[in-house]
C-alpha positions as CSV (number, residue, x, y, z in Angstrom):
1,L,0.0,0.0,0.0
2,L,2.8,2.4,0.8
3,T,4.4,1.9,-2.6
4,R,1.3,3.2,-4.3
5,L,1.4,6.5,-2.2
6,S,3.0,9.6,-3.5
7,F,5.7,11.5,-1.7
8,T,3.3,14.0,-0.3
9,Q,1.0,11.3,1.0
10,K,3.9,9.5,2.6
11,V,5.0,12.7,4.3
12,A,1.5,13.4,5.6
13,L,1.2,9.8,6.9
14,G,4.5,10.0,8.7
15,T,3.7,13.4,10.3
16,L,0.3,12.1,11.4
17,S,1.9,8.9,12.9
18,V,4.5,10.9,14.8
19,A,1.9,13.3,16.2
20,V,-0.3,10.4,17.3
21,V,2.7,8.7,19.1
22,F,3.7,12.0,20.8
23,A,0.1,12.7,21.9
24,A,-0.3,9.2,23.3
25,V,3.0,9.4,25.2
26,F,2.1,12.9,26.6
27,F,-1.3,11.9,27.8
28,Y,0.0,8.6,29.3
29,S,2.8,10.4,31.2
30,Y,0.4,13.1,32.4
31,S,-2.1,10.6,33.6
32,Q,0.5,8.4,35.3
33,Q,2.4,11.3,36.9
34,D,3.0,10.4,40.6
35,Y,1.8,13.1,43.0
36,D,2.8,13.3,46.7
37,V,1.7,15.5,49.6
38,M,3.6,18.7,49.7
39,F,1.8,20.2,52.7
40,S,-1.2,19.0,54.7
41,G,-3.5,20.6,57.3
42,L,-2.8,24.1,56.1
43,D,-4.8,27.1,57.0
44,E,-6.7,28.8,54.1
45,S,-4.3,31.7,54.0
46,D,-1.2,29.5,53.8
47,A,-2.8,27.2,51.2
48,A,-3.7,30.2,49.0
49,A,-0.2,31.5,49.2
50,V,1.3,28.1,48.2
51,V,-1.1,27.6,45.3
52,H,-0.4,31.1,44.0
53,N,3.3,30.4,44.1
54,L,2.8,27.1,42.2
55,R,0.7,28.7,39.5
56,K,3.3,31.5,39.1
57,Q,5.9,28.8,38.5
58,G,3.7,26.9,36.1
59,I,3.8,23.7,38.2
60,G,0.9,21.3,38.2
61,F,-0.7,20.5,41.6
62,K,-3.8,18.9,43.1
63,L,-5.9,19.9,46.1
64,A,-7.4,17.4,48.6
65,E,-9.3,17.5,52.0
66,G,-11.1,20.7,51.3
67,G,-8.1,22.6,50.0
68,T,-6.0,22.0,53.2
69,T,-3.7,19.5,51.5
70,I,-1.6,20.3,48.4
71,L,-0.1,17.5,46.2
72,V,2.7,18.1,43.7
73,P,4.8,15.9,41.5
74,R,6.9,13.6,43.6
75,A,10.1,14.5,41.8
76,K,9.8,18.2,42.7
77,K,8.3,17.8,46.1
78,E,11.4,18.5,48.3
79,E,12.5,21.4,46.1
80,L,9.1,23.0,46.2
81,R,8.9,22.6,50.0
82,L,12.3,24.3,50.5
83,D,11.2,27.1,48.2
84,A,8.0,27.6,50.2
85,F,9.9,27.8,53.5
86,Q,12.5,30.1,52.0
87,E,9.9,32.5,50.8
88,E,8.1,32.2,54.1
89,L,4.8,31.2,52.6
90,I,3.8,29.2,55.7
91,K,3.1,31.8,58.4
92,S,0.4,30.3,60.6
93,D,2.8,28.0,62.5
94,N,3.3,29.5,65.9
95,T,5.3,26.7,67.5
96,L,8.4,28.7,68.0
97,G,9.8,26.8,70.9
98,F,13.1,28.2,72.0
99,G,12.8,30.8,69.3
100,V,10.7,32.8,71.8
101,L,13.9,33.7,73.5
102,D,15.0,35.8,70.5
103,S,12.1,38.3,71.1
104,L,11.8,38.5,74.9
105,P,10.9,41.9,76.2
106,F,13.1,43.7,78.8
107,G,11.9,43.9,82.3
108,M,9.3,41.0,82.4
109,T,7.2,40.2,85.5
110,D,7.3,36.8,87.2
111,W,3.9,36.0,85.6
112,Q,5.1,36.9,82.1
113,E,8.2,34.8,82.6
114,Q,6.1,31.8,83.7
115,K,3.9,32.1,80.7
116,Y,6.9,32.3,78.4
117,D,8.3,29.1,80.0
118,Q,5.0,27.3,79.4
119,K,5.0,28.5,75.8
120,I,8.6,27.2,75.2
121,I,7.8,23.8,76.8
122,S,4.5,23.3,75.0
123,D,6.0,24.3,71.6
124,E,8.9,21.9,72.0
125,V,6.7,19.0,73.1
126,T,4.4,19.8,70.1
127,K,7.3,19.5,67.7
128,T,8.3,16.2,69.3
129,L,4.9,14.7,69.0
130,E,4.5,15.7,65.4
131,H,7.5,13.6,64.5
132,I,5.7,10.5,65.7
133,Q,4.5,8.4,62.8
134,G,0.8,8.8,62.1
135,I,0.4,12.2,63.9
136,R,-0.1,15.0,61.4
137,K,-0.5,17.8,63.9
138,A,-0.5,18.2,67.7
139,R,-1.4,20.9,70.2
140,V,-0.3,20.9,73.8
141,M,-1.8,23.0,76.6
142,L,-0.3,23.2,80.1
143,A,-1.9,24.3,83.3
144,Q,0.8,25.0,85.9
145,G,0.0,23.9,89.4
146,S,0.4,26.1,92.5
147,N,2.6,25.5,95.5
148,S,1.5,26.3,99.0
149,V,2.8,25.8,102.5
150,F,-0.5,24.0,103.2
151,A,-0.9,20.7,101.5
152,N,-4.6,21.1,100.9
153,D,-4.1,24.3,99.0
154,S,-1.6,22.9,96.5
155,T,-2.7,21.9,93.0
156,D,-1.0,19.6,90.5
157,T,0.2,20.5,87.1
158,T,-2.0,19.1,84.3
159,A,-1.7,19.0,80.5
160,S,-4.1,18.4,77.6
161,V,-2.9,17.0,74.3
162,L,-5.0,17.2,71.1
163,L,-3.8,15.0,68.2
164,I,-4.8,15.2,64.5
165,V,-3.8,11.9,62.9
166,E,-3.4,10.9,59.3
167,P,-6.6,9.6,57.5
168,G,-7.3,6.0,58.4
169,F,-4.7,5.9,61.2
170,R,-5.7,4.7,64.7
171,I,-3.5,5.5,67.7
172,P,-2.8,2.3,69.6
173,N,-2.9,2.2,73.4
174,A,0.9,1.7,73.7
175,K,1.5,4.8,71.6
176,V,-0.9,6.8,73.9
177,K,1.1,5.7,76.9
178,T,4.3,6.8,75.2
179,I,2.8,10.2,74.4
180,R,1.7,10.7,78.0
181,S,5.2,9.7,79.2
182,I,6.9,12.2,76.8
183,V,4.7,15.0,78.0
184,A,5.1,14.2,81.7
185,R,8.9,13.9,81.5
186,A,9.2,17.2,79.6
187,V,7.2,19.3,82.1
188,P,8.5,19.6,85.7
189,G,6.2,18.3,88.3
190,L,3.8,16.7,85.8
191,K,2.6,13.2,86.4
192,A,1.6,10.9,83.5
193,E,-1.9,10.3,85.0
194,N,-2.5,14.1,84.8
195,V,-2.0,14.1,81.0
196,A,-5.3,14.0,79.0
197,V,-5.0,12.9,75.3
198,A,-7.8,13.3,72.8
199,D,-8.1,13.1,69.0
200,S,-9.6,15.5,66.5
201,A,-13.0,13.6,66.6
202,G,-13.3,14.4,70.3
203,N,-12.6,10.8,71.5
204,S,-10.7,10.6,74.8
205,L,-7.6,8.3,74.3
206,S,-6.3,8.6,77.9
207,D,-9.5,7.7,79.8
208,E,-10.0,4.4,78.0
209,F,-7.4,2.7,80.2
210,G,-7.7,4.9,83.3
211,S,-4.4,4.9,85.2
212,G,-2.6,3.2,82.3
213,D,-3.0,-0.4,83.3
214,G,-5.0,-2.9,81.3
215,A,-6.2,-2.5,77.7
216,S,-8.3,0.2,76.1
217,T,-11.9,-0.4,75.1
218,S,-11.1,-0.6,71.4
219,E,-8.2,-3.0,71.9
220,A,-10.3,-5.1,74.3
221,D,-13.0,-5.5,71.7
222,T,-10.5,-6.3,69.0
223,M,-8.8,-8.9,71.1
224,R,-12.1,-10.5,72.1
225,R,-13.3,-10.7,68.5
226,N,-10.0,-12.2,67.4
227,I,-10.3,-15.0,69.9
228,E,-13.9,-15.7,69.1
229,K,-13.1,-15.7,65.4
230,Q,-10.1,-18.0,65.8
231,K,-12.1,-20.5,67.9
232,T,-14.9,-20.5,65.4
233,K,-12.5,-21.1,62.6
234,D,-10.9,-24.0,64.4
235,I,-14.2,-25.7,65.1
236,L,-15.6,-25.1,61.6
237,E,-12.5,-26.6,59.9
238,M,-13.1,-29.8,61.9
239,L,-16.9,-29.9,61.3
240,T,-16.5,-29.2,57.6
241,A,-14.4,-32.3,57.3
242,L,-17.0,-34.3,59.2
243,V,-20.4,-33.1,57.9
244,G,-19.4,-31.2,54.7
245,P,-19.4,-27.5,53.9
246,N,-22.3,-25.3,54.9
247,N,-23.7,-28.0,57.1
248,A,-22.7,-26.6,60.5
249,V,-23.1,-23.3,62.3
250,V,-20.8,-22.3,65.2
251,K,-21.1,-19.4,67.6
252,V,-18.4,-18.6,70.2
253,S,-18.8,-16.1,73.0
254,A,-15.7,-15.2,75.1
255,K,-15.7,-13.5,78.5
256,M,-12.3,-12.0,79.1
257,N,-10.6,-10.1,81.9
258,F,-8.6,-7.1,80.9
259,D,-7.6,-6.0,84.4
260,Q,-3.9,-5.9,85.0
261,S,-3.0,-7.2,88.5
262,Q,0.2,-7.8,90.4
263,S,0.8,-10.3,93.2
264,H,3.7,-10.3,95.7
265,I,4.3,-13.7,97.2
266,K,6.7,-14.3,100.2
267,R,7.0,-17.8,101.5
268,Y,9.2,-19.2,104.3
269,I,10.6,-22.7,103.8
270,P,12.2,-24.4,106.9
271,S,14.8,-26.8,105.7
272,G,16.0,-28.4,109.0
273,G,14.4,-30.8,111.6
274,T,11.7,-33.2,110.5
275,A,8.7,-32.9,108.3
276,E,6.4,-32.7,111.4
277,N,8.7,-30.3,113.2
278,P,10.7,-28.2,110.8
279,T,13.3,-26.0,112.6
280,G,15.6,-24.7,109.9
281,I,19.3,-24.7,109.6
282,P,21.2,-23.8,112.9
283,V,23.7,-21.0,112.3
284,S,24.8,-20.2,115.9
285,V,24.5,-21.7,119.4
286,Q,25.0,-19.7,122.7
287,E,25.3,-21.3,126.1
288,N,25.3,-19.5,129.5
289,T,25.9,-21.3,132.9
290,E,25.8,-19.7,136.4
291,D,26.8,-21.4,139.7
292,Y,26.9,-19.8,143.1
293,N,27.9,-21.2,146.6
294,G,27.9,-19.1,149.8
295,Q,26.7,-18.6,153.4
296,K,23.3,-17.2,154.3
297,E,23.3,-13.8,156.0
298,S,22.0,-13.6,159.5
299,A,19.3,-11.2,160.6
300,G,20.2,-8.0,162.3
301,G,21.9,-4.7,161.5
302,V,21.9,-1.1,162.3
303,P,18.4,0.4,162.7
304,G,17.4,2.8,160.1
305,T,16.3,3.1,156.4
306,T,18.7,0.6,155.1
307,T,17.6,-2.1,157.4
308,N,14.0,-1.5,156.5
309,V,14.5,-2.1,152.8
310,P,13.3,-5.7,152.0
311,E,15.5,-8.1,150.3
312,Y,14.3,-10.0,147.2
313,K,14.5,-13.7,147.0
314,E,15.7,-15.6,143.9
315,A,12.9,-16.9,141.7
316,E,12.4,-20.5,142.3
317,S,11.5,-21.1,138.6
318,I,14.9,-20.2,137.3
319,S,17.1,-21.4,140.2
320,T,17.8,-24.8,141.6
321,G,19.6,-25.9,144.6
322,S,19.1,-27.0,148.2
323,D,20.3,-25.8,151.6
324,D,22.6,-28.3,153.3
325,S,22.3,-26.2,156.5
326,E,20.8,-23.0,157.6
327,N,24.0,-21.0,157.0
328,D,24.8,-22.4,153.5
329,K,23.3,-21.4,150.1
330,R,23.8,-22.9,146.6
331,Y,22.5,-21.4,143.2
332,N,23.0,-22.5,139.6
333,N,21.4,-21.6,136.2
334,A,22.0,-22.9,132.6
335,Q,20.8,-21.2,129.4
336,R,21.1,-22.4,125.7
337,I,20.2,-20.2,122.7
338,T,20.2,-21.7,119.2
339,N,19.7,-19.4,116.1
340,Y,18.2,-21.0,113.0
341,E,18.3,-19.7,109.4
342,I,15.0,-20.2,107.6
343,S,15.1,-19.9,103.8
344,H,12.4,-17.8,102.1
345,E,11.1,-17.2,98.6
346,E,9.8,-13.9,97.2
347,R,8.0,-13.7,93.9
348,T,6.3,-10.9,92.1
349,V,3.7,-12.1,89.5
350,V,2.3,-9.6,87.0
351,H,-0.9,-10.9,85.4
352,A,-1.2,-9.4,81.9
353,P,-4.6,-8.2,80.7
354,G,-6.5,-10.2,78.2
355,T,-7.0,-13.6,79.9
356,V,-10.0,-15.7,79.0
357,E,-12.3,-16.3,81.9
358,K,-15.1,-18.3,80.2
359,L,-16.0,-19.6,76.8
360,T,-19.5,-20.4,75.6
361,V,-19.8,-22.5,72.4
362,A,-22.9,-23.4,70.5
363,V,-22.8,-25.8,67.6
364,A,-25.7,-26.7,65.2
365,V,-25.3,-29.5,62.7
366,N,-27.6,-30.0,59.6
367,K,-28.3,-33.6,60.7
368,V,-30.4,-35.4,63.3
369,L,-27.8,-36.8,65.8
370,T,-28.1,-39.8,68.1
371,S,-27.0,-39.5,71.7
372,S,-23.7,-41.3,71.0
373,E,-23.0,-39.0,68.0
374,T,-23.8,-36.0,70.1
375,Q,-21.5,-37.1,72.8
376,E,-18.7,-37.9,70.4
377,L,-19.1,-34.6,68.5
378,S,-19.2,-32.7,71.8
379,T,-15.9,-34.2,72.8
380,L,-14.3,-33.3,69.4
381,V,-15.6,-29.7,69.6
382,S,-14.4,-29.3,73.2
383,N,-10.9,-30.5,72.3
384,A,-10.8,-28.4,69.1
385,A,-11.8,-25.2,71.0
386,G,-9.6,-26.0,74.1
387,L,-12.5,-25.8,76.5
388,D,-11.9,-26.1,80.2
389,I,-14.9,-27.4,82.2
390,K,-13.2,-26.4,85.5
391,R,-13.0,-22.8,84.4
392,G,-16.7,-22.8,83.7
393,D,-16.8,-23.2,79.9
394,T,-20.0,-24.5,78.4
395,L,-20.8,-26.3,75.2
396,K,-24.0,-27.1,73.5
397,V,-24.2,-29.4,70.4
398,S,-27.5,-29.8,68.6
399,G,-28.4,-31.8,65.5
400,L,-31.2,-30.1,63.5
401,Q,-32.4,-30.0,59.9
402,F,-31.6,-26.6,58.5
403,A,-34.5,-24.6,56.9
404,P,-34.6,-25.4,53.1
405,E,-35.6,-21.9,52.2
406,L,-32.5,-20.5,53.8
407,Q,-30.3,-22.9,51.8
408,A,-32.2,-21.9,48.7
409,E,-31.6,-18.2,49.4
410,K,-28.0,-18.9,50.0
411,D,-27.7,-20.7,46.6
412,E,-29.6,-17.9,45.0
413,A,-27.3,-15.3,46.4
414,V,-24.3,-17.3,45.1
415,A,-25.9,-17.5,41.7
416,L,-26.6,-13.8,41.6
417,M,-23.1,-13.0,42.6
418,A,-21.8,-15.2,39.8
419,Q,-24.2,-13.6,37.4
420,S,-23.2,-10.1,38.4
421,N,-19.6,-11.0,37.8
422,W,-20.5,-12.2,34.3
423,V,-22.4,-9.0,33.7
424,E,-19.4,-7.0,34.6
425,L,-17.2,-9.0,32.3
426,I,-19.7,-8.5,29.4
427,K,-19.8,-4.8,30.1
428,K,-16.0,-4.6,29.9
429,G,-16.0,-6.7,26.7
430,I,-18.6,-4.4,25.1
431,E,-16.5,-1.3,26.1
432,M,-13.4,-2.8,24.6
433,G,-15.2,-3.8,21.5
434,V,-16.6,-0.3,21.0
435,I,-13.1,1.2,21.4
436,A,-11.7,-1.3,18.9
437,L,-14.5,-0.5,16.3
438,L,-13.9,3.2,16.7
439,S,-10.2,2.7,16.2
440,L,-10.7,0.6,13.1
441,A,-13.2,3.2,11.7
442,A,-10.7,6.0,12.3
443,L,-7.9,4.1,10.6
444,F,-10.2,3.2,7.7
445,T,-11.1,6.8,7.2
446,V,-7.4,7.9,7.3
447,F,-6.5,5.3,4.6
448,R,-9.4,6.3,2.4
449,L,-8.3,9.9,2.6
450,L,-4.7,8.9,1.8
451,K,-5.8,6.7,-1.1
452,R,-7.7,9.6,-2.9
453,P,-5.6,10.9,-5.9
454,I,-4.0,14.3,-5.5
455,D,-4.9,17.2,-8.0
456,G,-2.5,17.2,-10.9
457,E,-1.3,13.6,-10.4
458,L,-0.1,11.9,-13.7
459,L,-2.1,9.0,-14.9
460,A,-0.5,5.7,-16.0
461,E,1.5,5.9,-19.3
462,D,-0.3,3.0,-20.9
463,L,-3.4,5.2,-21.1
464,Y,-1.6,7.5,-23.7
465,D,-0.6,4.8,-26.2
466,E,-3.6,5.5,-28.4
467,P,-5.3,8.9,-28.7
468,P,-8.7,9.0,-27.3
469,Q,-11.6,8.4,-29.6
470,L,-14.0,11.3,-29.5
471,F,-16.6,10.0,-31.9
472,A,-17.6,6.5,-32.7
473,D,-17.2,5.3,-36.3
474,E,-20.4,5.6,-38.3
475,P,-21.5,2.5,-40.1
């Protein structure tokens, strides 16, 4: 076909082909250009200034989240950010931190100095929190406590933290604890339990776990659902192999304890003596012996106070001896002290939150079961779920015929889903066919135009071998 085209037609066809290729490459590269976030969470004035600067430079951009987020081509993102900061387009950021010291007035009062200290600390903590992954913006407010000579008149320092997170990001409980710890350690006299944390939706993130022990409400629900789902999956896998698919229904309910507790155990263990009379290990023995022999004093003396003071006799319970005569006295005493060492054991046990207190399992099988089958199936389900009867776990297995209309509805739903998938495939096929037909029609039109002879084109030479016959020969 190309050999039958003239030079002009070939040039036109080549030019058209090059133009089509360049247009396709341009539109493809434009549609596939990767955009990344340049700034997010901007105020309206800052966003307007950045957009005006991008338009002035002729750089493409996109807006998202109501105009507060600006996206630019990824390859130019860092360069454009540096240009924006160099031209001071972002002016609404008041987190100066230690930059406040550059503009301190002369002759401040104590109250002003205290407020500047709070401003510096809150700004620096805000900058630290905004570097945590998932946190787009943060705001920290401090309430300095007051000291008094009277304990009842003193107030504690408190802090409030507002977090604006990235879309779709959820702050876990462990990260909330970290945030509270960061704020508490940055502010003198601030305790972690006095730090309140909330998100931009108004949800309290610090009150969910009270003093910081245990699990938050969201994490507790997630943990409980995961356990119920895993137990249900384990039981269904076994029942599917026994009664076939879609012939068993399993419901598991878990009661869990998310309180974090700590136990301190101290136990003394005697290791000496006998089992009936443990004494421990002797480490020291002390023996004292007293022995006295003498004559008994006779009555008499000088009258007066001294002779009127009574004399005390030795206690008979601690002394032994006998008088050989009225004038002789004997006294002796023996004492033995033995010190034993008793070994002891001290343990501190921390019970982590999330322990299962009770499991309730209900199983329904699409079959009428005998008593022996029910008992055997109950044993299998109990072992598969790891039930503990001593803990209070309960299990109920029933054999019933499922409602036929429900099974029919399920089959109908599956058929409709398959039909909808076929419909989608047909729609896509029709769209591709229409595009192919339009492309073929366009190509056919172009070739028809190129095949049309050009004005002034020479005809084939064999047409001029004989002169044209103007009039037919008359008979």
